[in-house]
C-alpha positions in Angstrom: 100.1 92.7 122.4 100.5 94.8 125.5 103.0 97.7 125.3 104.5 99.6 128.1 103.6 103.3 127.5 105.1 105.6 130.0 103.2 108.7 131.0 104.3 111.5 133.2 102.2 110.2 136.1 103.9 106.8 136.1 107.4 107.9 135.0 109.5 106.9 138.0 107.9 103.5 138.6 107.8 102.4 135.0 111.3 103.6 134.1 112.7 101.7 137.1 111.0 98.6 135.8 112.3 99.1 132.3 115.9 99.8 133.4 115.8 96.7 135.7 114.5 94.4 133.0 116.7 95.4 130.1 120.0 93.8 129.4 122.8 96.4 130.0 124.6 95.2 126.9 121.7 95.6 124.5 120.8 92.3 122.8 119.7 89.7 125.4 121.2 86.3 125.7 118.3 84.8 123.7 118.9 87.1 120.8 116.1 89.5 121.6 116.7 93.0 120.1 115.8 95.9 122.5 114.5 99.1 120.9 113.7 102.2 122.9 111.2 104.7 121.6 110.9 108.3 122.9 107.9 110.4 121.7 107.3 114.0 122.7 103.5 113.9 123.0 100.3 112.0 122.0 98.7 113.1 118.8 97.5 111.2 115.7 100.4 112.0 113.4 103.1 111.0 115.9 101.2 107.9 117.0 100.9 106.9 113.3 104.7 107.3 112.8 105.3 105.1 115.8 102.9 102.4 114.6 104.3 102.6 111.1 107.8 102.0 112.5 106.8 99.0 114.6 104.8 97.5 111.7 107.6 98.2 109.3 110.2 96.4 111.4 107.8 93.5 111.6 107.8 93.3 107.8 111.6 93.4 108.0 111.6 90.3 110.2 111.5 91.7 113.7 108.2 90.7 115.4 107.4 92.1 118.9 107.6 89.4 121.6 109.4 87.0 119.3 112.8 88.6 118.5 112.3 92.3 119.4 111.1 94.2 122.4 109.9 97.8 122.2 110.1 100.1 125.2 108.0 103.2 124.4 108.3 106.3 126.5 106.0 109.4 126.1 107.2 112.7 127.5 103.6 114.2 127.5 105.0 117.4 126.0 107.4 118.0 128.9 111.0 118.5 128.1 112.1 117.7 131.6 110.4 114.3 131.2 112.0 113.9 127.8 115.5 114.4 129.1 115.0 112.1 132.1 113.4 109.4 129.9 116.2 109.7 127.3 118.8 109.0 130.0 116.9 106.0 131.2 116.6 104.6 127.7 120.3 104.9 127.2 121.1 103.3 130.6 118.8 100.4 129.9 121.2 99.1 127.3 119.1 99.2 124.1 120.4 98.2 120.7 118.7 101.1 118.9 116.5 104.1 119.7 113.7 105.8 117.8 113.2 109.5 118.4 109.8 110.8 117.4 109.7 114.6 116.9 112.5 117.2 117.2 112.5 117.9 121.0 112.8 114.2 122.0 115.4 113.5 119.3 117.5 116.4 120.7 117.1 114.9 124.2 118.3 111.5 122.9 121.3 113.2 121.2 122.3 114.8 124.5 122.0 111.4 126.2 124.2 109.3 123.9 126.6 109.6 121.1 127.2 105.8 120.6 123.8 104.0 120.5 122.3 104.2 117.0 119.3 106.6 116.9 116.8 106.8 114.1 114.5 109.8 114.0 111.2 110.6 112.4 108.8 113.5 112.4 111.8 115.9 112.6 111.4 118.9 110.3 115.0 119.9 109.9 117.6 117.6 111.5 120.5 119.9 110.4 119.2 123.1 112.0 118.2 121.1 115.1 121.8 120.1 115.5 121.1 116.4 115.1 123.3 115.8 112.0 126.3 117.6 110.4 125.1 117.1 106.9 121.9 115.7 105.3 123.9 113.3 103.0 126.4 112.2 105.6 125.1 112.8 109.2 128.5 112.0 110.8 126.7 111.4 114.1 125.0 108.4 115.6 121.7 109.8 114.2 119.9 109.3 110.9 116.2 108.9 109.9 113.4 110.8 108.1 112.2 114.4 108.0 108.6 115.4 108.0 109.2 118.7 106.3 105.8 119.4 104.6 105.3 121.3 101.3 104.5 124.7 102.7 104.5 126.1 99.2 101.8 123.7 98.1 99.8 124.3 101.2 99.7 128.1 100.5 98.8 127.4 96.9 95.9 125.4 98.3 94.8 128.3 100.4 94.8 130.5 97.3 92.7 127.9 95.4 90.2 127.3 98.1 90.0 130.8 99.4 90.7 133.2 96.5 89.3 136.2 98.4 91.4 135.7 101.5 93.8 138.5 102.1 95.1 138.0 105.7 96.4 134.6 107.0 97.1 133.9 110.7 100.1 131.7 111.1 100.0 129.9 114.4 103.1 128.1 115.8 105.1 127.5 118.9 108.2 129.8 119.1 109.9 127.2 121.3 109.8 124.4 118.7 112.6 124.9 116.1 110.6 122.7 113.7 107.7 125.1 114.0 109.7 128.3 113.6 111.3 127.0 110.5 107.9 126.4 108.9 106.6 129.7 110.2 109.4 131.4 108.3 108.6 129.4 105.2 104.9 130.3 105.6 105.7 134.0 105.8 107.8 133.8 102.7 105.0 132.0 100.8 102.4 134.5 102.0 104.5 137.4 100.7 105.1 135.7 97.4 101.3 135.3 96.9 100.5 138.9 98.0 99.0 137.8 101.3 99.3 139.7 104.5 100.0 137.6 107.6 99.6 137.9 111.3 101.7 135.7 113.6 99.9 133.8 116.4 102.9 132.8 118.5 102.3 130.4 121.4 104.7 129.0 124.0 102.5 126.1 125.2 99.0 124.6 124.8 97.9 126.7 127.8 98.0 130.0 125.8 96.6 128.6 122.5 93.0 129.8 123.2 94.1 133.3 124.2 96.4 133.7 121.2 93.8 132.4 118.8 91.2 134.8 120.2 93.6 137.7 119.9 94.1 137.3 116.1 90.9 135.7 114.9 89.0 138.8 114.1 91.9 140.1 112.0 92.4 137.1 109.7 90.5 135.4 106.8 92.2 132.0 107.3 94.4 130.3 109.9 97.4 128.3 108.8 99.0 125.7 111.3 102.2 124.0 110.3 103.3 120.7 111.7 103.8 121.9 115.3 103.6 119.5 118.2 102.1 122.1 120.5 99.5 123.3 118.1 98.6 119.7 117.1 97.8 119.0 120.7 95.4 121.9 120.7 93.8 121.5 117.3 90.4 121.2 118.8 90.8 124.5 120.7 92.0 126.6 117.7 89.6 125.1 115.2 86.6 125.6 117.5 87.3 129.3 118.1 88.0 129.8 114.4 84.9 128.1 113.2 82.7 130.1 115.7 84.1 133.2 113.9 83.6 131.8 110.4 87.4 131.4 109.8 88.6 128.2 108.1 91.8 126.5 109.1 94.4 124.9 106.8 96.9 122.6 108.4 100.2 121.0 107.8 99.1 117.4 108.3 95.9 115.5 108.0 95.2 114.8 111.7 93.9 118.4 112.0 91.1 117.5 109.7 89.7 115.1 112.3 89.0 118.2 114.4 87.3 120.2 111.6 90.2 121.8 109.6 89.4 122.4 106.0 92.3 120.9 104.1 96.0 120.0 103.8 98.5 118.9 101.3 100.9 116.8 103.4 102.7 113.6 104.0 101.5 110.3 105.5 103.1 109.8 108.9 102.3 106.1 109.0 104.3 105.6 105.8 107.0 107.9 107.2 107.4 105.6 110.2 107.6 102.6 107.9 110.3 104.3 105.8 112.2 104.9 109.0 111.9 101.2 109.9 113.6 100.2 106.7 116.6 102.4 107.7 116.5 100.9 111.2 116.5 97.4 109.8 119.6 98.1 107.8 121.4 99.3 111.0 120.2 96.3 113.0 121.4 93.9 110.3 124.8 95.6 110.2 124.4 96.7 106.6 124.8 100.4 107.4 125.7 102.9 110.2 123.9 106.1 111.0 127.0 108.2 110.4 126.9 107.4 106.7 123.1 107.1 106.0 121.6 110.2 104.4 118.5 111.7 105.9 115.4 110.8 103.9 112.2 112.6 103.0 108.8 111.4 101.8 108.5 112.4 98.2 104.8 111.9 97.6 102.2 114.1 99.3 98.5 113.7 99.6 95.8 116.3 99.2 93.1 115.8 101.9 89.9 117.9 101.9 87.2 118.0 104.6 84.0 118.5 102.6 81.9 118.8 105.7 84.0 121.8 106.8 83.8 123.2 103.3 80.0 123.0 103.5 79.9 124.6 106.9 81.9 127.6 105.5 80.0 127.7 102.2 83.2 127.0 100.3 82.9 125.4 96.8 85.8 123.0 96.2 87.1 123.1 92.6 86.3 119.9 90.8 89.9 119.3 89.7 90.9 119.1 93.3 88.0 116.8 94.3 89.0 114.5 91.4 92.3 113.5 93.1 91.9 114.4 96.8 91.2 112.1 99.7 87.8 113.2 101.0 86.9 113.2 104.7 83.9 114.5 106.5 84.4 116.0 110.0 
């Protein structure tokens, strides 16, 4: 089924079309539910969360084209686009909105305090100002957090790279979700007796320069779940691999570009988990103000054995016995 995906290049024309076609009161006369989706940028984890949400709602009884319409917008990493798109979604009269990632969820929060918003792939909704309390949001926003187990990821670094002494922590200083995890990473590094060097970026444009500036000083690079860094995985991992430095990431999409390993969540399942919450709202069984923020309890160890071979790293058998194995 064709979906309307709005890119920066087609923003004005496409948004005018959506605003013109949507019923200003939300649900259309034929009972069709309208759901807006605002995603900060394209990358596999966020795409998986979106697809999980759509498929999850189908399992809850809302099938696209039959009784529900999705209007997805993509800000292409530009907050100006995100703010404009958030306003257009609100003005189009949707019944519910999905915010994917912290920046776009904040844009939606600023655009409406009445339309129900479910969020996903947001690290810390409380610090981001989206909710007043994890257990009782008291706003029109609820959903799922993608906070990853940073402690387990650093324990993994210790297991896979026992001789590593210096870790480079790369993140975007402008993404609150990234800075939260960078702080957690620094704490974990200290607790394990590791030295760290921060590779702080402000956009994808300076990822290569920052990577090159720290690569000769580190034994391993750690990248948390950061939208900017995820969009530049290929750049960082290529530079690191050329210098013989492995990369451990916060989510499995990085392994597609050659990262060594992660212990993380499944974004597709996170999207499905968010869909269950959205279904409760659409059925009138719950309201966002009273729905606790949820987390994904189970994590998955994923190891890129091809990368391990390139670096000459021997993976402990007990890890191989329960890990998901990929080869990139």
